[in-house]
All heavy atoms as TSV, in Angstrom:
chain	resi	resn	atom	element	x	y	z
A	1	MET	N	N	0.846	-1.167	0.000
A	1	MET	CA	C	0.000	0.000	0.000
A	1	MET	C	C	0.898	1.239	0.000
A	1	MET	O	O	1.867	1.324	0.734
A	1	MET	CB	C	-0.889	-0.020	1.251
A	1	MET	CG	C	-1.823	1.149	1.346
A	1	MET	SD	S	-2.852	1.166	2.823
A	1	MET	CE	C	-3.880	-0.243	2.552
A	2	LYS	N	N	0.560	2.194	-0.819
A	2	LYS	CA	C	1.330	3.425	-0.905
A	2	LYS	C	C	1.179	4.239	0.366
A	2	LYS	O	O	0.203	4.118	1.094
A	2	LYS	CB	C	0.851	4.259	-2.093
A	2	LYS	CG	C	1.041	3.598	-3.427
A	2	LYS	CD	C	2.412	3.852	-3.929
A	2	LYS	CE	C	2.541	3.291	-5.327
A	2	LYS	NZ	N	3.837	3.514	-5.858
A	3	ARG	N	N	2.142	5.085	0.620
A	3	ARG	CA	C	2.150	5.891	1.834
A	3	ARG	C	C	0.922	6.792	1.903
A	3	ARG	O	O	0.272	6.893	2.946
A	3	ARG	CB	C	3.418	6.741	1.879
A	3	ARG	CG	C	3.485	7.657	3.088
A	3	ARG	CD	C	4.741	8.498	3.088
A	3	ARG	NE	N	4.951	9.228	1.863
A	3	ARG	CZ	C	4.528	10.484	1.657
A	3	ARG	NH1	N	3.878	11.116	2.575
A	3	ARG	NH2	N	4.768	11.077	0.509
A	4	VAL	N	N	0.560	7.431	0.806
A	4	VAL	CA	C	-0.575	8.353	0.802
A	4	VAL	C	C	-1.875	7.599	1.078
A	4	VAL	O	O	-2.714	8.063	1.858
A	4	VAL	CB	C	-0.649	9.103	-0.546
A	4	VAL	CG1	C	-1.862	10.001	-0.609
A	4	VAL	CG2	C	0.621	9.900	-0.775
A	5	ASP	N	N	-2.032	6.446	0.467
A	5	ASP	CA	C	-3.229	5.641	0.702
A	5	ASP	C	C	-3.311	5.182	2.145
A	5	ASP	O	O	-4.383	5.183	2.750
A	5	ASP	CB	C	-3.248	4.416	-0.220
A	5	ASP	CG	C	-3.334	4.802	-1.692
A	5	ASP	OD1	O	-3.841	5.899	-1.991
A	5	ASP	OD2	O	-2.874	4.007	-2.524
A	6	TYR	N	N	-2.180	4.806	2.714
A	6	TYR	CA	C	-2.148	4.356	4.097
A	6	TYR	C	C	-2.522	5.494	5.041
A	6	TYR	O	O	-3.270	5.303	5.993
A	6	TYR	CB	C	-0.750	3.811	4.431
A	6	TYR	CG	C	-0.657	3.174	5.791
A	6	TYR	CD1	C	-1.344	2.003	6.074
A	6	TYR	CD2	C	0.113	3.736	6.793
A	6	TYR	CE1	C	-1.266	1.406	7.316
A	6	TYR	CE2	C	0.200	3.146	8.041
A	6	TYR	CZ	C	-0.492	1.985	8.295
A	6	TYR	OH	O	-0.422	1.393	9.533
A	7	LEU	N	N	-2.022	6.693	4.753
A	7	LEU	CA	C	-2.356	7.849	5.586
A	7	LEU	C	C	-3.836	8.194	5.490
A	7	LEU	O	O	-4.454	8.592	6.477
A	7	LEU	CB	C	-1.511	9.053	5.194
A	7	LEU	CG	C	-0.074	9.042	5.680
A	7	LEU	CD1	C	0.703	10.209	5.097
A	7	LEU	CD2	C	-0.028	9.087	7.188
A	8	LYS	N	N	-4.412	8.035	4.314
A	8	LYS	CA	C	-5.842	8.317	4.151
A	8	LYS	C	C	-6.688	7.340	4.962
A	8	LYS	O	O	-7.669	7.735	5.584
A	8	LYS	CB	C	-6.239	8.247	2.667
A	8	LYS	CG	C	-5.794	9.442	1.872
A	8	LYS	CD	C	-6.219	9.323	0.427
A	8	LYS	CE	C	-5.698	10.491	-0.391
A	8	LYS	NZ	N	-6.049	10.374	-1.813
A	9	THR	N	N	-6.291	6.083	4.971
A	9	THR	CA	C	-7.051	5.107	5.746
A	9	THR	C	C	-6.892	5.352	7.236
A	9	THR	O	O	-7.835	5.186	8.002
A	9	THR	CB	C	-6.628	3.664	5.417
A	9	THR	OG1	O	-5.242	3.509	5.700
A	9	THR	CG2	C	-6.914	3.306	3.976
A	10	LEU	N	N	-5.699	5.786	7.645
A	10	LEU	CA	C	-5.472	6.051	9.061
A	10	LEU	C	C	-6.186	7.299	9.539
A	10	LEU	O	O	-6.671	7.351	10.670
A	10	LEU	CB	C	-3.974	6.203	9.346
A	10	LEU	CG	C	-3.127	4.952	9.324
A	10	LEU	CD1	C	-1.677	5.311	9.614
A	10	LEU	CD2	C	-3.621	3.928	10.306
A	11	SER	N	N	-6.265	8.307	8.693
A	11	SER	CA	C	-6.853	9.573	9.119
A	11	SER	C	C	-8.347	9.436	9.410
A	11	SER	O	O	-8.896	10.219	10.181
A	11	SER	CB	C	-6.616	10.656	8.068
A	11	SER	OG	O	-7.264	10.318	6.862
A	12	GLY	N	N	-8.991	8.445	8.855
A	12	GLY	CA	C	-10.407	8.241	9.096
A	12	GLY	C	C	-10.706	7.427	10.349
A	12	GLY	O	O	-11.863	7.228	10.706
A	13	LYS	N	N	-9.662	6.968	11.036
A	13	LYS	CA	C	-9.866	6.108	12.205
A	13	LYS	C	C	-9.903	6.917	13.491
A	13	LYS	O	O	-9.298	7.987	13.595
A	13	LYS	CB	C	-8.747	5.069	12.294
A	13	LYS	CG	C	-8.788	4.057	11.178
A	13	LYS	CD	C	-7.764	2.982	11.366
A	13	LYS	CE	C	-7.880	1.933	10.269
A	13	LYS	NZ	N	-7.000	0.806	10.511
A	14	SER	N	N	-10.605	6.373	14.476
A	14	SER	CA	C	-10.670	7.013	15.790
A	14	SER	C	C	-9.415	6.677	16.584
A	14	SER	O	O	-8.581	5.870	16.165
A	14	SER	CB	C	-11.907	6.541	16.538
A	14	SER	OG	O	-11.775	5.171	16.868
A	15	LEU	N	N	-9.298	7.297	17.745
A	15	LEU	CA	C	-8.117	7.088	18.585
A	15	LEU	C	C	-8.010	5.634	19.047
A	15	LEU	O	O	-6.917	5.057	19.064
A	15	LEU	CB	C	-8.161	8.034	19.792
A	15	LEU	CG	C	-6.881	8.205	20.578
A	15	LEU	CD1	C	-5.752	8.688	19.691
A	15	LEU	CD2	C	-7.095	9.174	21.723
A	16	SER	N	N	-9.126	5.021	19.385
A	16	SER	CA	C	-9.083	3.620	19.821
A	16	SER	C	C	-8.713	2.686	18.671
A	16	SER	O	O	-7.999	1.702	18.865
A	16	SER	CB	C	-10.422	3.207	20.430
A	16	SER	OG	O	-11.441	3.283	19.465
A	17	GLU	N	N	-9.174	3.000	17.470
A	17	GLU	CA	C	-8.804	2.188	16.309
A	17	GLU	C	C	-7.313	2.344	15.995
A	17	GLU	O	O	-6.661	1.383	15.579
A	17	GLU	CB	C	-9.638	2.591	15.093
A	17	GLU	CG	C	-11.093	2.209	15.202
A	17	GLU	CD	C	-11.929	2.774	14.072
A	17	GLU	OE1	O	-11.591	3.842	13.542
A	17	GLU	OE2	O	-12.939	2.127	13.725
A	18	LEU	N	N	-6.789	3.554	16.210
A	18	LEU	CA	C	-5.357	3.771	15.991
A	18	LEU	C	C	-4.532	2.990	17.007
A	18	LEU	O	O	-3.467	2.468	16.684
A	18	LEU	CB	C	-5.023	5.260	16.064
A	18	LEU	CG	C	-5.477	6.110	14.873
A	18	LEU	CD1	C	-5.208	7.577	15.151
A	18	LEU	CD2	C	-4.797	5.674	13.600
A	19	ARG	N	N	-5.021	2.904	18.243
A	19	ARG	CA	C	-4.317	2.103	19.256
A	19	ARG	C	C	-4.278	0.638	18.847
A	19	ARG	O	O	-3.264	-0.044	19.020
A	19	ARG	CB	C	-5.006	2.248	20.611
A	19	ARG	CG	C	-4.702	3.531	21.301
A	19	ARG	CD	C	-5.190	3.523	22.744
A	19	ARG	NE	N	-5.167	4.866	23.269
A	19	ARG	CZ	C	-6.240	5.574	23.573
A	19	ARG	NH1	N	-7.445	5.074	23.433
A	19	ARG	NH2	N	-6.124	6.798	24.053
A	20	THR	N	N	-5.385	0.142	18.315
A	20	THR	CA	C	-5.444	-1.239	17.850
A	20	THR	C	C	-4.466	-1.459	16.699
A	20	THR	O	O	-3.757	-2.466	16.655
A	20	THR	CB	C	-6.877	-1.592	17.406
A	20	THR	OG1	O	-7.773	-1.305	18.467
A	20	THR	CG2	C	-6.996	-3.039	16.995
A	21	GLU	N	N	-4.429	-0.498	15.783
A	21	GLU	CA	C	-3.498	-0.576	14.648
A	21	GLU	C	C	-2.057	-0.571	15.145
A	21	GLU	O	O	-1.218	-1.335	14.666
A	21	GLU	CB	C	-3.735	0.611	13.713
A	21	GLU	CG	C	-2.841	0.649	12.506
A	21	GLU	CD	C	-3.217	-0.329	11.433
A	21	GLU	OE1	O	-4.356	-0.828	11.438
A	21	GLU	OE2	O	-2.365	-0.625	10.580
A	22	LEU	N	N	-1.765	0.264	16.135
A	22	LEU	CA	C	-0.424	0.342	16.692
A	22	LEU	C	C	-0.022	-0.978	17.348
A	22	LEU	O	O	1.102	-1.459	17.181
A	22	LEU	CB	C	-0.330	1.486	17.704
A	22	LEU	CG	C	1.022	1.727	18.354
A	22	LEU	CD1	C	2.063	2.102	17.307
A	22	LEU	CD2	C	0.904	2.811	19.405
A	23	THR	N	N	-0.952	-1.582	18.050
A	23	THR	CA	C	-0.678	-2.869	18.691
A	23	THR	C	C	-0.355	-3.937	17.655
A	23	THR	O	O	0.604	-4.703	17.815
A	23	THR	CB	C	-1.885	-3.313	19.540
A	23	THR	OG1	O	-2.165	-2.289	20.497
A	23	THR	CG2	C	-1.605	-4.610	20.255
A	24	SER	N	N	-1.129	-3.979	16.585
A	24	SER	CA	C	-0.880	-4.995	15.554
A	24	SER	C	C	0.449	-4.742	14.851
A	24	SER	O	O	1.172	-5.685	14.512
A	24	SER	CB	C	-2.026	-5.052	14.555
A	24	SER	OG	O	-2.046	-3.902	13.745
A	25	LEU	N	N	0.789	-3.469	14.642
A	25	LEU	CA	C	2.070	-3.161	14.005
A	25	LEU	C	C	3.244	-3.535	14.902
A	25	LEU	O	O	4.270	-4.020	14.429
A	25	LEU	CB	C	2.139	-1.680	13.646
A	25	LEU	CG	C	1.321	-1.245	12.437
A	25	LEU	CD1	C	1.299	0.272	12.328
A	25	LEU	CD2	C	1.849	-1.869	11.169
A	26	ARG	N	N	3.095	-3.327	16.201
A	26	ARG	CA	C	4.182	-3.705	17.120
A	26	ARG	C	C	4.349	-5.215	17.184
A	26	ARG	O	O	5.470	-5.713	17.308
A	26	ARG	CB	C	3.924	-3.125	18.498
A	26	ARG	CG	C	4.106	-1.624	18.485
A	26	ARG	CD	C	4.399	-1.094	19.809
A	26	ARG	NE	N	4.657	0.341	19.678
A	26	ARG	CZ	C	4.849	1.130	20.694
A	26	ARG	NH1	N	4.840	0.643	21.907
A	26	ARG	NH2	N	5.072	2.405	20.514
A	27	ARG	N	N	3.252	-5.941	17.099
A	27	ARG	CA	C	3.351	-7.403	17.050
A	27	ARG	C	C	4.066	-7.848	15.782
A	27	ARG	O	O	4.895	-8.758	15.800
A	27	ARG	CB	C	1.974	-8.041	17.122
A	27	ARG	CG	C	1.339	-7.964	18.475
A	27	ARG	CD	C	-0.054	-8.584	18.441
A	27	ARG	NE	N	-0.781	-8.284	19.651
A	27	ARG	CZ	C	-0.904	-9.137	20.668
A	27	ARG	NH1	N	-0.366	-10.329	20.590
A	27	ARG	NH2	N	-1.583	-8.793	21.736
A	28	GLU	N	N	3.727	-7.184	14.667
A	28	GLU	CA	C	4.382	-7.506	13.406
A	28	GLU	C	C	5.873	-7.184	13.483
A	28	GLU	O	O	6.715	-7.950	13.004
A	28	GLU	CB	C	3.728	-6.718	12.271
A	28	GLU	CG	C	4.271	-7.038	10.901
A	28	GLU	CD	C	3.576	-6.274	9.797
A	28	GLU	OE1	O	2.550	-5.617	10.059
A	28	GLU	OE2	O	4.066	-6.332	8.656
A	29	GLN	N	N	6.210	-6.057	14.102
A	29	GLN	CA	C	7.604	-5.675	14.260
A	29	GLN	C	C	8.358	-6.707	15.097
A	29	GLN	O	O	9.489	-7.088	14.773
A	29	GLN	CB	C	7.699	-4.301	14.916
A	29	GLN	CG	C	9.110	-3.778	15.046
A	29	GLN	CD	C	9.168	-2.475	15.801
A	29	GLN	OE1	O	8.382	-2.231	16.712
A	29	GLN	NE2	N	10.100	-1.622	15.426
A	30	PHE	N	N	7.731	-7.168	16.158
A	30	PHE	CA	C	8.359	-8.180	16.998
A	30	PHE	C	C	8.610	-9.463	16.210
A	30	PHE	O	O	9.686	-10.060	16.283
A	30	PHE	CB	C	7.483	-8.467	18.220
A	30	PHE	CG	C	8.042	-9.527	19.120
A	30	PHE	CD1	C	9.088	-9.241	19.975
A	30	PHE	CD2	C	7.534	-10.814	19.099
A	30	PHE	CE1	C	9.617	-10.214	20.806
A	30	PHE	CE2	C	8.052	-11.796	19.921
A	30	PHE	CZ	C	9.099	-11.498	20.776
A	31	ALA	N	N	7.609	-9.880	15.435
A	31	ALA	CA	C	7.758	-11.096	14.635
A	31	ALA	C	C	8.895	-10.951	13.622
A	31	ALA	O	O	9.683	-11.883	13.417
A	31	ALA	CB	C	6.447	-11.414	13.929
A	32	LEU	N	N	8.992	-9.777	13.010
A	32	LEU	CA	C	10.071	-9.553	12.046
A	32	LEU	C	C	11.433	-9.557	12.722
A	32	LEU	O	O	12.412	-10.068	12.177
A	32	LEU	CB	C	9.851	-8.231	11.309
A	32	LEU	CG	C	8.697	-8.204	10.313
A	32	LEU	CD1	C	8.478	-6.796	9.795
A	32	LEU	CD2	C	8.944	-9.161	9.170
A	33	ARG	N	N	11.507	-8.996	13.925
A	33	ARG	CA	C	12.780	-9.014	14.651
A	33	ARG	C	C	13.186	-10.430	15.007
A	33	ARG	O	O	14.368	-10.785	14.955
A	33	ARG	CB	C	12.673	-8.175	15.923
A	33	ARG	CG	C	12.849	-6.708	15.693
A	33	ARG	CD	C	13.158	-5.968	16.985
A	33	ARG	NE	N	12.449	-6.482	18.127
A	33	ARG	CZ	C	11.542	-5.806	18.842
A	33	ARG	NH1	N	11.236	-4.579	18.506
A	33	ARG	NH2	N	10.957	-6.340	19.884
A	34	MET	N	N	12.221	-11.247	15.377
A	34	MET	CA	C	12.530	-12.641	15.700
A	34	MET	C	C	12.996	-13.394	14.458
A	34	MET	O	O	13.925	-14.203	14.516
A	34	MET	CB	C	11.312	-13.344	16.307
A	34	MET	CG	C	10.932	-12.870	17.686
A	34	MET	SD	S	12.238	-13.152	18.880
A	34	MET	CE	C	12.786	-11.493	19.190
A	35	GLN	N	N	12.347	-13.128	13.328
A	35	GLN	CA	C	12.766	-13.765	12.082
A	35	GLN	C	C	14.177	-13.333	11.707
A	35	GLN	O	O	14.982	-14.143	11.241
A	35	GLN	CB	C	11.804	-13.411	10.948
A	35	GLN	CG	C	10.460	-14.083	11.040
A	35	GLN	CD	C	9.533	-13.649	9.920
A	35	GLN	OE1	O	9.953	-13.003	8.962
A	35	GLN	NE2	N	8.263	-13.999	10.045
A	36	ALA	N	N	14.476	-12.057	11.906
A	36	ALA	CA	C	15.817	-11.557	11.584
A	36	ALA	C	C	16.851	-12.192	12.512
A	36	ALA	O	O	17.957	-12.530	12.077
A	36	ALA	CB	C	15.862	-10.040	11.704
A	37	GLY	N	N	16.499	-12.372	13.753
A	37	GLY	CA	C	17.432	-12.951	14.708
A	37	GLY	C	C	17.741	-14.401	14.436
A	37	GLY	O	O	18.846	-14.874	14.704
A	38	THR	N	N	16.769	-15.120	13.894
A	38	THR	CA	C	16.988	-16.535	13.605
A	38	THR	C	C	17.434	-16.775	12.167
A	38	THR	O	O	17.637	-17.913	11.761
A	38	THR	CB	C	15.703	-17.349	13.867
A	38	THR	OG1	O	14.654	-16.842	13.046
A	38	THR	CG2	C	15.314	-17.282	15.326
A	39	GLY	N	N	17.554	-15.693	11.393
A	39	GLY	CA	C	18.021	-15.824	10.016
A	39	GLY	C	C	16.947	-16.255	9.046
A	39	GLY	O	O	17.255	-16.710	7.948
A	40	GLN	N	N	15.685	-16.115	9.399
A	40	GLN	CA	C	14.601	-16.544	8.521
A	40	GLN	C	C	13.957	-15.397	7.754
A	40	GLN	O	O	13.061	-15.618	6.954
A	40	GLN	CB	C	13.522	-17.255	9.347
A	40	GLN	CG	C	14.001	-18.509	10.019
A	40	GLN	CD	C	12.939	-19.107	10.925
A	40	GLN	OE1	O	11.911	-18.505	11.177
A	40	GLN	NE2	N	13.209	-20.298	11.429
A	41	LEU	N	N	14.390	-14.165	7.999
A	41	LEU	CA	C	13.788	-13.005	7.362
A	41	LEU	C	C	14.193	-12.953	5.902
A	41	LEU	O	O	15.380	-12.970	5.566
A	41	LEU	CB	C	14.213	-11.722	8.081
A	41	LEU	CG	C	13.549	-10.442	7.622
A	41	LEU	CD1	C	12.048	-10.512	7.836
A	41	LEU	CD2	C	14.130	-9.261	8.361
A	42	VAL	N	N	13.199	-12.893	5.017
A	42	VAL	CA	C	13.462	-12.905	3.586
A	42	VAL	C	C	13.672	-11.484	3.066
A	42	VAL	O	O	14.611	-11.216	2.325
A	42	VAL	CB	C	12.303	-13.583	2.826
A	42	VAL	CG1	C	12.534	-13.544	1.328
A	42	VAL	CG2	C	12.146	-15.011	3.307
A	43	LYS	N	N	12.795	-10.550	3.467
A	43	LYS	CA	C	12.882	-9.166	3.000
A	43	LYS	C	C	13.271	-8.265	4.170
A	43	LYS	O	O	12.451	-7.974	5.031
A	43	LYS	CB	C	11.547	-8.711	2.418
A	43	LYS	CG	C	11.148	-9.411	1.142
A	43	LYS	CD	C	9.813	-8.914	0.668
A	43	LYS	CE	C	10.000	-7.971	-0.481
A	43	LYS	NZ	N	8.705	-7.449	-0.965
A	44	ASN	N	N	14.505	-7.816	4.161
A	44	ASN	CA	C	14.983	-6.952	5.236
A	44	ASN	C	C	14.289	-5.603	5.246
A	44	ASN	O	O	14.212	-4.948	6.283
A	44	ASN	CB	C	16.487	-6.743	5.121
A	44	ASN	CG	C	17.246	-8.008	5.415
A	44	ASN	OD1	O	16.784	-8.854	6.168
A	44	ASN	ND2	N	18.406	-8.144	4.802
A	45	SER	N	N	13.784	-5.163	4.119
A	45	SER	CA	C	13.162	-3.844	4.032
A	45	SER	C	C	11.837	-3.772	4.801
A	45	SER	O	O	11.379	-2.676	5.125
A	45	SER	CB	C	12.914	-3.472	2.571
A	45	SER	OG	O	12.019	-4.392	1.973
A	46	LEU	N	N	11.246	-4.918	5.115
A	46	LEU	CA	C	9.985	-4.920	5.848
A	46	LEU	C	C	10.135	-4.335	7.241
A	46	LEU	O	O	9.210	-3.697	7.758
A	46	LEU	CB	C	9.426	-6.341	5.952
A	46	LEU	CG	C	8.912	-6.967	4.672
A	46	LEU	CD1	C	8.447	-8.392	4.928
A	46	LEU	CD2	C	7.772	-6.153	4.104
A	47	VAL	N	N	11.296	-4.508	7.843
A	47	VAL	CA	C	11.534	-3.985	9.190
A	47	VAL	C	C	11.412	-2.461	9.173
A	47	VAL	O	O	10.738	-1.866	10.018
A	47	VAL	CB	C	12.909	-4.433	9.719
A	47	VAL	CG1	C	13.196	-3.818	11.073
A	47	VAL	CG2	C	12.984	-5.945	9.791
A	48	GLY	N	N	12.040	-1.825	8.216
A	48	GLY	CA	C	11.985	-0.369	8.100
A	48	GLY	C	C	10.596	0.141	7.769
A	48	GLY	O	O	10.161	1.183	8.270
A	49	GLU	N	N	9.886	-0.595	6.920
A	49	GLU	CA	C	8.537	-0.187	6.546
A	49	GLU	C	C	7.610	-0.204	7.754
A	49	GLU	O	O	6.811	0.711	7.949
A	49	GLU	CB	C	7.987	-1.104	5.460
A	49	GLU	CG	C	8.642	-0.931	4.108
A	49	GLU	CD	C	8.124	-1.923	3.078
A	49	GLU	OE1	O	7.047	-2.492	3.271
A	49	GLU	OE2	O	8.835	-2.124	2.080
A	50	VAL	N	N	7.722	-1.227	8.571
A	50	VAL	CA	C	6.871	-1.331	9.757
A	50	VAL	C	C	7.228	-0.226	10.742
A	50	VAL	O	O	6.344	0.373	11.358
A	50	VAL	CB	C	6.995	-2.730	10.396
A	50	VAL	CG1	C	6.291	-2.783	11.728
A	50	VAL	CG2	C	6.414	-3.775	9.465
A	51	ARG	N	N	8.504	0.081	10.886
A	51	ARG	CA	C	8.915	1.176	11.778
A	51	ARG	C	C	8.299	2.491	11.340
A	51	ARG	O	O	7.831	3.289	12.166
A	51	ARG	CB	C	10.438	1.304	11.789
A	51	ARG	CG	C	11.129	0.254	12.623
A	51	ARG	CD	C	12.617	0.439	12.656
A	51	ARG	NE	N	12.960	1.776	13.139
A	51	ARG	CZ	C	14.085	2.397	12.840
A	51	ARG	NH1	N	14.978	1.822	12.054
A	51	ARG	NH2	N	14.347	3.579	13.314
A	52	LYS	N	N	8.291	2.738	10.037
A	52	LYS	CA	C	7.725	3.979	9.528
A	52	LYS	C	C	6.210	4.020	9.731
A	52	LYS	O	O	5.653	5.074	10.053
A	52	LYS	CB	C	8.070	4.148	8.048
A	52	LYS	CG	C	9.530	4.476	7.829
A	52	LYS	CD	C	9.860	4.573	6.360
A	52	LYS	CE	C	11.349	4.802	6.172
A	52	LYS	NZ	N	11.709	4.874	4.760
A	53	LYS	N	N	5.555	2.880	9.559
A	53	LYS	CA	C	4.114	2.829	9.790
A	53	LYS	C	C	3.785	3.115	11.251
A	53	LYS	O	O	2.824	3.818	11.553
A	53	LYS	CB	C	3.553	1.468	9.385
A	53	LYS	CG	C	3.439	1.273	7.892
A	53	LYS	CD	C	2.832	-0.076	7.569
A	53	LYS	CE	C	2.710	-0.283	6.080
A	53	LYS	NZ	N	2.096	-1.586	5.761
A	54	ILE	N	N	4.599	2.581	12.152
A	54	ILE	CA	C	4.402	2.832	13.578
A	54	ILE	C	C	4.543	4.327	13.861
A	54	ILE	O	O	3.736	4.911	14.593
A	54	ILE	CB	C	5.386	1.999	14.422
A	54	ILE	CG1	C	4.998	0.525	14.377
A	54	ILE	CG2	C	5.429	2.499	15.864
A	54	ILE	CD1	C	6.006	-0.400	15.018
A	55	ALA	N	N	5.537	4.952	13.273
A	55	ALA	CA	C	5.750	6.387	13.476
A	55	ALA	C	C	4.570	7.194	12.946
A	55	ALA	O	O	4.141	8.170	13.573
A	55	ALA	CB	C	7.038	6.820	12.798
A	56	ARG	N	N	4.023	6.785	11.810
A	56	ARG	CA	C	2.872	7.498	11.243
A	56	ARG	C	C	1.656	7.385	12.153
A	56	ARG	O	O	0.940	8.368	12.375
A	56	ARG	CB	C	2.551	6.956	9.860
A	56	ARG	CG	C	3.561	7.345	8.816
A	56	ARG	CD	C	3.181	6.853	7.431
A	56	ARG	NE	N	4.263	7.150	6.509
A	56	ARG	CZ	C	5.007	6.235	5.915
A	56	ARG	NH1	N	4.776	4.956	6.105
A	56	ARG	NH2	N	5.975	6.584	5.109
A	57	VAL	N	N	1.426	6.190	12.678
A	57	VAL	CA	C	0.280	5.990	13.569
A	57	VAL	C	C	0.457	6.817	14.836
A	57	VAL	O	O	-0.481	7.488	15.287
A	57	VAL	CB	C	0.098	4.491	13.899
A	57	VAL	CG1	C	-0.908	4.292	15.003
A	57	VAL	CG2	C	-0.323	3.724	12.659
A	58	LYS	N	N	1.649	6.804	15.403
A	58	LYS	CA	C	1.898	7.572	16.626
A	58	LYS	C	C	1.745	9.068	16.384
A	58	LYS	O	O	1.236	9.800	17.236
A	58	LYS	CB	C	3.280	7.238	17.172
A	58	LYS	CG	C	3.365	5.836	17.755
A	58	LYS	CD	C	4.759	5.485	18.179
A	58	LYS	CE	C	5.065	6.109	19.511
A	58	LYS	NZ	N	6.375	5.629	20.040
A	59	THR	N	N	2.152	9.545	15.212
A	59	THR	CA	C	1.997	10.957	14.878
A	59	THR	C	C	0.527	11.334	14.811
A	59	THR	O	O	0.108	12.359	15.360
A	59	THR	CB	C	2.682	11.270	13.536
A	59	THR	OG1	O	4.071	10.945	13.637
A	59	THR	CG2	C	2.525	12.731	13.160
A	60	LEU	N	N	-0.272	10.508	14.152
A	60	LEU	CA	C	-1.706	10.784	14.068
A	60	LEU	C	C	-2.368	10.728	15.434
A	60	LEU	O	O	-3.278	11.520	15.728
A	60	LEU	CB	C	-2.389	9.810	13.103
A	60	LEU	CG	C	-2.174	10.103	11.625
A	60	LEU	CD1	C	-2.744	8.978	10.781
A	60	LEU	CD2	C	-2.815	11.418	11.254
A	61	MET	N	N	-1.916	9.828	16.289
A	61	MET	CA	C	-2.472	9.746	17.637
A	61	MET	C	C	-2.169	11.032	18.413
A	61	MET	O	O	-3.046	11.554	19.121
A	61	MET	CB	C	-1.917	8.529	18.372
A	61	MET	CG	C	-2.445	7.216	17.866
A	61	MET	SD	S	-1.656	5.781	18.602
A	61	MET	CE	C	-2.247	5.889	20.279
A	62	GLN	N	N	-0.963	11.559	18.265
A	62	GLN	CA	C	-0.608	12.809	18.932
A	62	GLN	C	C	-1.456	13.968	18.414
A	62	GLN	O	O	-1.916	14.816	19.179
A	62	GLN	CB	C	0.875	13.134	18.707
A	62	GLN	CG	C	1.810	12.344	19.550
A	62	GLN	CD	C	1.724	12.743	21.016
A	62	GLN	OE1	O	1.337	13.847	21.349
A	62	GLN	NE2	N	2.056	11.810	21.878
A	63	GLN	N	N	-1.664	14.012	17.108
A	63	GLN	CA	C	-2.458	15.081	16.513
A	63	GLN	C	C	-3.898	15.028	17.000
A	63	GLN	O	O	-4.500	16.065	17.284
A	63	GLN	CB	C	-2.407	15.008	14.989
A	63	GLN	CG	C	-1.082	15.384	14.399
A	63	GLN	CD	C	-1.017	15.174	12.908
A	63	GLN	OE1	O	-1.928	14.607	12.309
A	63	GLN	NE2	N	0.072	15.609	12.291
A	64	GLN	N	N	-4.458	13.826	17.110
A	64	GLN	CA	C	-5.836	13.692	17.552
A	64	GLN	C	C	-5.973	13.999	19.038
A	64	GLN	O	O	-6.991	14.533	19.461
A	64	GLN	CB	C	-6.371	12.294	17.254
A	64	GLN	CG	C	-6.678	12.081	15.795
A	64	GLN	CD	C	-7.375	10.759	15.545
A	64	GLN	OE1	O	-7.676	10.022	16.468
A	64	GLN	NE2	N	-7.609	10.467	14.278
A	65	SER	N	N	-4.973	13.672	19.832
A	65	SER	CA	C	-5.077	13.930	21.270
A	65	SER	C	C	-4.960	15.422	21.566
A	65	SER	O	O	-5.508	15.898	22.551
A	65	SER	CB	C	-4.023	13.142	22.043
A	65	SER	OG	O	-2.730	13.631	21.736
A	66	ARG	N	N	-4.265	16.166	20.728
A	66	ARG	CA	C	-4.134	17.619	20.908
A	66	ARG	C	C	-5.387	18.359	20.480
A	66	ARG	O	O	-5.688	19.426	20.999
A	66	ARG	CB	C	-2.951	18.152	20.109
A	66	ARG	CG	C	-1.627	17.732	20.687
A	66	ARG	CD	C	-0.508	18.330	19.899
A	66	ARG	NE	N	0.769	17.819	20.394
A	66	ARG	CZ	C	1.903	17.992	19.786
A	66	ARG	NH1	N	1.961	18.659	18.654
A	66	ARG	NH2	N	3.007	17.492	20.302
A	67	ALA	N	N	-6.092	17.826	19.518
A	67	ALA	CA	C	-7.282	18.515	18.975
A	67	ALA	C	C	-8.475	18.365	19.875
A	67	ALA	O	O	-8.560	17.695	20.816
A	67	ALA	CB	C	-7.605	17.967	17.594
């Protein structure tokens, strides 16, 4: 999914939905770290992509909590 499309889908979510999204992304990040540690990770770029998605979700959560 493109960055702009992902941001559009996130911007329509409530704060509780963003928390759920953040939880699932952190679980995915953990799984990728475990795969990298055991040498089973096929695409190294996925780790960075998930990190960026987490940052985007956290940014939107901050913006919504301030408003």
